[in-house]
C-alpha positions in Angstrom: -20.9 18.5 -15.5 -20.1 20.9 -13.3 -16.6 22.1 -12.7 -17.3 23.9 -9.3 -15.2 22.2 -6.4 -16.9 22.0 -3.2 -15.0 23.2 -0.1 -14.5 21.1 3.1 -13.5 22.4 6.3 -12.3 25.7 4.8 -13.0 28.0 7.8 -11.0 26.1 10.0 -7.9 26.8 7.5 -5.3 29.8 7.4 -5.5 31.9 4.4 -3.1 29.6 2.4 -5.0 26.2 3.6 -8.3 27.9 2.7 -7.4 27.8 -0.7 -6.5 24.4 -1.0 -9.4 23.2 0.6 -11.2 24.3 -2.5 -9.4 21.5 -4.5 -10.3 18.9 -1.7 -13.0 17.3 -3.9 -10.8 16.7 -7.1 -12.4 14.0 -9.1 -15.4 13.6 -6.8 -16.8 16.6 -8.5 -17.2 14.7 -11.7 -18.5 11.8 -9.7 -21.4 13.7 -8.0 -22.1 15.5 -11.5 -22.4 12.1 -13.5 -23.8 10.2 -11.1 -18.7 -4.6 -6.9 -15.9 -3.2 -5.6 -13.4 -5.4 -7.2 -10.2 -6.3 -5.6 -8.3 -3.1 -5.9 -4.9 -4.8 -5.8 -5.8 -6.6 -8.7 -3.2 -5.1 -11.0 -0.9 -5.1 -8.3 2.6 -7.0 -8.3 0.9 -8.9 -5.4 -1.6 -10.5 -7.2 -2.3 -12.6 -10.3 -6.1 -11.9 -11.0 -6.7 -12.1 -14.5 -7.1 -8.9 -16.5 -9.2 -7.9 -19.5 -7.8 -8.3 -22.9 -5.8 -5.4 -23.8 -6.1 -3.0 -26.8 -3.3 -2.6 -28.8 -0.7 0.1 -27.0 -0.9 3.5 -28.3 2.6 5.3 -29.2 3.6 7.7 -26.9 1.9 11.1 -27.9 0.3 14.2 -26.1 -2.9 14.8 -24.7 -4.5 18.0 -24.3 -3.4 21.2 -25.3 -3.0 23.3 -21.9 0.2 25.3 -21.2 1.3 23.7 -18.3 3.0 20.4 -19.0 3.0 17.2 -17.1 4.6 13.6 -18.0 2.9 10.5 -17.9 5.3 7.6 -17.7 3.3 4.1 -18.1 4.4 0.6 -19.4 2.5 0.6 -22.6 4.5 -1.6 -24.6 5.3 -3.9 -21.9 4.3 -7.4 -22.4 1.4 -9.3 -20.3 -0.5 -7.5 -17.6 1.7 -4.8 -17.3 1.1 -3.6 -20.5 -2.8 -4.3 -20.3 -2.5 -2.0 -17.1 -0.5 0.6 -19.0 -3.0 0.9 -21.8 -5.9 1.4 -19.5 -4.2 3.9 -17.4 -3.6 5.9 -20.4 -7.3 5.9 -21.3 -8.0 6.8 -17.9 -5.8 9.9 -18.1 -7.8 10.8 -21.5 -11.0 10.2 -19.9 -10.0 12.6 -16.8 -8.9 15.5 -19.5 -12.2 14.9 -21.3 -14.5 15.2 -18.2 -12.4 18.1 -16.5 -13.9 20.7 -19.0 -10.7 22.0 -20.6 -8.0 21.9 -17.9 -5.0 24.4 -19.0 -2.7 20.8 -18.9 -0.7 19.2 -21.6 0.1 15.5 -21.1 3.5 14.0 -22.2 2.8 10.4 -22.5 5.6 8.5 -22.4 6.0 4.4 -22.8 9.2 3.1 -20.5 8.4 -0.6 -21.8 8.1 -1.7 -18.0 11.7 -1.3 -17.5 13.9 0.8 -15.2 16.0 2.1 -17.9 12.8 2.9 -19.9 11.4 5.0 -17.3 14.7 6.8 -16.7 14.9 7.8 -20.6 11.2 8.6 -20.7 11.5 11.0 -17.5 14.7 12.6 -19.0 12.8 13.2 -22.1 10.0 14.6 -20.4 11.7 16.9 -18.5 13.6 18.3 -21.5 10.3 19.1 -22.7 9.2 21.3 -19.8 7.0 19.0 -17.6 6.6 20.5 -14.1 5.3 17.2 -12.7 5.8 13.4 -13.5 2.7 11.1 -12.9 4.1 7.2 -12.9 5.5 5.1 -13.5 3.9 1.9 -12.4 6.6 -0.2 -10.9 8.8 0.3 -7.6 12.3 -0.3 -9.5 11.1 2.5 -12.2 9.7 4.7 -9.5 13.2 5.0 -7.7 15.0 5.9 -11.0 12.3 8.4 -12.3 12.6 10.1 -8.6 16.6 10.5 -8.9 16.1 12.2 -12.2 13.3 14.3 -11.4 15.1 15.3 -7.9 17.7 16.9 -9.9 15.3 19.3 -11.4 13.2 20.1 -8.1 10.3 18.4 -10.1 7.6 16.1 -8.0 6.7 12.7 -9.0 3.2 11.1 -8.5 3.8 7.6 -8.8 1.5 4.5 -8.6 3.5 1.8 -7.2 2.1 -0.2 -4.3 5.6 -0.4 -2.5 6.1 2.1 0.2 9.9 1.6 0.3 10.4 3.8 -2.6 8.2 6.8 -1.7 10.5 9.6 -0.5 10.0 13.6 -0.1 8.8 14.5 -3.7 8.2 11.1 -4.8 4.3 10.7 -3.6 2.5 7.2 -4.0 -0.9 7.7 -5.5 -1.7 3.9 -4.9 -3.4 1.3 -2.7 -1.0 0.8 0.0 -1.4 -2.4 2.2 -0.5 -0.7 5.3 -3.9 1.4 5.0 -5.7 -1.6 4.8 -4.2 -3.0 8.2 -4.4 -0.1 9.9 -8.1 0.7 9.1 -9.1 -3.2 9.7 -7.0 -3.1 13.1 -8.5 0.1 14.0 -12.0 -0.8 13.9 -11.5 -4.3 15.4 -10.1 -2.5 18.6 -12.8 -0.1 18.6 -15.1 -3.2 18.5 -13.5 -4.4 21.4 -11.0 -6.9 20.1 -7.7 -7.1 21.9 -6.0 -10.6 21.1 -5.1 -11.6 17.5 -4.2 -14.7 15.3 -2.9 -14.5 11.8 -2.4 -16.7 8.9 -0.5 -14.7 6.4 0.7 -15.7 2.8 4.4 -16.4 2.4 4.9 -14.0 -0.6 6.1 -10.1 -0.8 2.8 -9.0 0.0 2.4 -11.2 3.1 5.8 -9.6 4.4 4.6 -6.1 3.9 1.2 -6.9 6.0 2.7 -8.9 8.6 5.3 -5.9 9.7 2.2 -3.3 9.5 -0.1 -5.9 11.3 2.4 -6.2 14.3 3.0 -2.3 14.4 -0.8 -2.0 14.4 -1.8 -4.2 17.1 1.1 -3.0 19.3 0.1 0.7 18.8 -3.6 0.0 19.7 -2.9 -2.0 23.0 -3.4 -5.5 21.3 -1.6 -8.7 21.5 -0.8 -11.3 18.9 -1.3 -14.7 20.1 0.1 -16.4 17.0 1.3 -15.8 13.2 1.9 -18.4 10.8 2.8 -18.0 7.1 1.7 -20.4 4.5 2.6 -20.9 0.9 0.4 -20.9 -2.0 -0.3 -24.7 -2.0 -3.3 -26.3 -0.4 -1.5 -29.1 0.7 1.5 -27.3 2.2 -0.7 -24.8 3.8 -2.1 -27.4 6.1 0.7 -27.3 8.4 0.7 -23.5 9.3 -3.3 -23.7 9.4 -3.3 -26.4 12.1 -1.0 -24.4 14.2 -3.2 -21.3 14.4 -6.3 -23.6 15.0 -4.6 -24.9 18.2 -4.1 -21.4 19.2 -7.2 -19.8 17.8 -9.3 -20.0 21.2 -6.8 -17.3 22.8 -7.7 -14.9 20.1 -10.4 -12.8 19.4 -9.6 -12.4 15.7 -8.0 -14.2 13.4 -6.4 -11.8 10.1 -5.9 -13.6 6.9 -4.7 -11.2 4.4 -5.0 -12.8 1.1 -7.2 -13.1 -2.0 -10.1 -15.3 -3.1 -7.9 -17.9 -4.6 -6.5 -18.7 -1.1 -8.8 -17.6 1.8 -11.5 -19.9 1.0 -8.9 -22.6 1.3 -7.7 -21.3 4.3 -11.0 -21.0 6.0 -12.1 -24.4 5.2 -9.0 -25.8 6.8 -9.4 -23.8 9.9 -12.9 -25.4 10.0 -11.4 -28.9 9.6 -9.3 -28.5 12.4 -12.1 -27.4 14.7 -12.2 -23.7 14.3 -15.9 -22.1 14.7 -15.4 -19.1 12.3 -18.9 -17.7 13.8 -17.1 -17.5 17.2 -14.0 -15.8 16.2 -14.1 -12.6 14.0 -12.2 -13.1 10.6 -10.6 -10.0 9.5 -9.0 -9.5 5.9 -7.6 -6.7 3.5 -8.9 -5.2 0.3 -7.8 -8.4 -1.4 -11.1 -9.6 -0.2 -12.6 -7.2 -2.4 -16.2 -8.2 -2.9 -15.0 -11.4 -4.2 -17.5 -14.2 -5.2 -15.2 -16.7 -4.1 -15.2 -15.0 -0.8 -18.7 -14.4 -0.5 -19.9 -18.0 -1.4 -17.6 -19.6 1.4 -19.8 -20.3 4.5 -16.8 -20.2 6.9 -16.1 -16.6 5.6 -19.9 -15.4 6.3 -19.5 -12.2 8.7 -15.8 -11.6 8.1 -14.5 -8.1 8.0 -12.0 -6.2 5.5 -10.9 -2.9 4.6 -11.3 -1.3 1.1 -12.5 2.0 -0.3 -16.2 2.4 -1.0 -17.5 0.9 -4.1 -19.8 3.5 -5.5 -17.0 5.5 -7.3 -15.4 2.6 -8.9 -18.5 1.4 -10.2 -19.4 4.6 -11.8 -16.1 5.2 -13.4 -16.2 1.7 -14.6 -19.4 2.3 -16.4 -18.0 5.3 -17.8 -14.9 3.9 -18.9 -16.8 1.0 -20.5 -19.2 3.3 -22.4 -16.0 5.1 -23.8 -13.6 2.4 -24.7 -15.9 -0.7 -25.2 -13.9 -2.7 -22.6 -13.8 -2.7 -18.7 -10.9 -0.9 -16.9 -8.3 -2.7 -15.0 -8.7 -1.8 -11.3 -5.5 0.8 -11.2 -7.1 2.9 -14.1 -8.5 4.9 -11.2 -5.2 5.9 -10.2 -4.1 7.8 -13.3 -7.3 9.1 -13.7 -7.4 10.7 -10.0 -3.7 11.9 -11.0 -4.8 13.7 -14.0 -7.6 15.2 -12.2 -5.7 16.2 -9.3 -3.2 18.3 -11.3 -5.8 19.7 -13.3 -7.3 21.0 -10.2 -4.4 22.2 -8.7 -3.4 24.5 -12.0 -6.6 25.7 -11.8 -6.7 26.8 -8.4 -3.5 26.9 -6.9 -1.2 29.5 -9.4 2.4 29.3 -9.3 2.6 27.1 -5.9 0.6 24.2 -7.7 2.9 21.5 -7.2 4.9 22.5 -4.2 4.9 20.2 -1.3 2.9 22.7 0.8 0.0 22.0 -1.8 0.7 18.3 -2.5 0.8 17.4 1.3 -2.3 19.3 2.5 -3.5 17.7 5.7 -7.1 18.1 4.3 -6.4 16.0 1.2 -8.3 15.4 -1.6 -11.2 13.1 -2.8 -11.0 10.8 -5.9 -12.9 8.2 -7.5 -11.8 5.7 -4.7 -12.5 8.1 -1.6 -10.5 10.4 0.4 -6.8 10.3 0.2 -3.6 12.5 1.0 0.1 12.6 0.7 2.3 12.2 3.8 5.7 14.5 3.6 7.4 11.1 3.3 5.6 10.3 0.0 3.5 7.6 1.5 -0.4 8.1 1.4 -3.0 7.6 3.6 -6.5 6.7 2.4 -10.0 7.0 4.0 -11.4 3.3 3.9 -14.6 1.7 4.7 -15.2 -1.7 6.5 -17.1 -3.8 4.9 -18.9 -7.3 6.0 -19.1 -10.6 3.9 -22.2 -11.8 3.0 -23.7 -14.3 0.6 -25.3 -11.4 -1.4 -22.2 -9.4 -1.4 -20.2 -6.8 0.6 -22.3 -4.9 3.1 -20.6 -1.5 4.8 -20.3 -1.3 8.3 -18.5 1.3 8.9 -18.4 4.2 6.2 -15.2 5.7 4.8 -14.4 9.1 6.5 -15.6 12.1 4.6 -12.6 14.3 6.0 -9.2 13.7 7.4 -9.7 16.9 9.6 -6.9 19.5 9.9 -4.2 17.5 11.6 -1.5 15.9 9.8 
C-alpha cells in the first residue's frame, strides 16, 4: 500500500496550513490503496445492540517500536460489551500500525478496567513513561479524569466518548456525536424545503442529547417544531405519545424518530394505526437507523432519510479486520484505527508541533475510515456525513458526504 498522503486545497492555505493539508487524507490513503453500514452507535452507551464474541483480553503492552510515544487507554479487562469493544479497538490500533508502513510511534497500551480510577492510573503511568499524547479512554466518566491528569503536563487527549459534555480545550472527541447526525439531517431537510417538524424521541440519555440539538438546529434554519413527545422503550407505553404526535402530524412536513431498529418499526406502525400516512410526511432518523434490516423491512419506513457516514470505508475496514483477526470488529473499532493513523501521519509530517492545538484543530480536517472529520477548539468534532434513504433492498445515498470542509472553521 502506498503511504503517500494526498493534498486537498493546499493552494488556499497559508504556509503552515499547507503543511497540514498533507495529512488530511490520514487513513484514507490506506483505504484508497487497499481498495452495510451497520449502526455506528452500536457500541455506544446509548445502544444495547448485541456485539460479537470477544477474544480473551490482551494484557497491557506496547505496540510499535518508534521514538514518539503515545498512550492508548482502553477497557480491555472490563466485563461485557465494554471489554469486547476495548479488545476490538486494541486490535484496530495494531492493524493501523501494520498498515501505515512503519510509523515512528510506539503505543503504550493501558487497561483502565472500564473505571475512572483505572483510567486515572493508566494516564499517570503513561505520562510517566513519556507519552506525548493520549488516545482514549472510551467512557465519559473516565475521559474527564484523564483530561485533568493530562492537562497538568500540557498533553493532549483524543478520546472516544460520545458525550460532548466531556470535551474541552485539549480533550478532543474522535467519536460519532449525535449532534452531528441531527445537524446534517435537519440541514438536508431544510434545503429540501421542509419547514415544520414533529418529533417522537426516546426517553433516554441519547434522546435528551438529540432533542436539544434538534430544537437548536431547526430554529437555526428558520424551521418550526410543531410537536415533540418522548416515549419509553415499551411498546404498550409508547402508544400515548405516538397518538399525540399522530394527531398533530398533519401540520408538519417531517417527522423525526431518532431511535434504533428495536423501536422505530413499532413507532412507525403505531403512527400508521393512528391514521398517519408515512408516504405523505417525510420521516427522518439518525445514524441509529444504520441500514438496519429491521428498518429496511418495515414498509411504513420506506423512503425515510437519515444521516450517517458513507458505508464503503467501514465495509473495507471490516473485511480487512475480519481477515486479520478471524472475527468481525465492533463498530467503534474504526475510532482507534483512525486515531492511530492520525497521530502516525502527524508524526511523519508535522515535526515538533505534531500534537499542538493548531495542528489538531486544522480547519481543513482529516479523512478517516468513516470519512471527513475535524476537531473544534472546544474538543467536539464535526463529521462529513452522507444522507441515506431507506429502501427494502438497503440504504441508498441521496446526498453524498462532503469531500472537504473548506478553509472556514
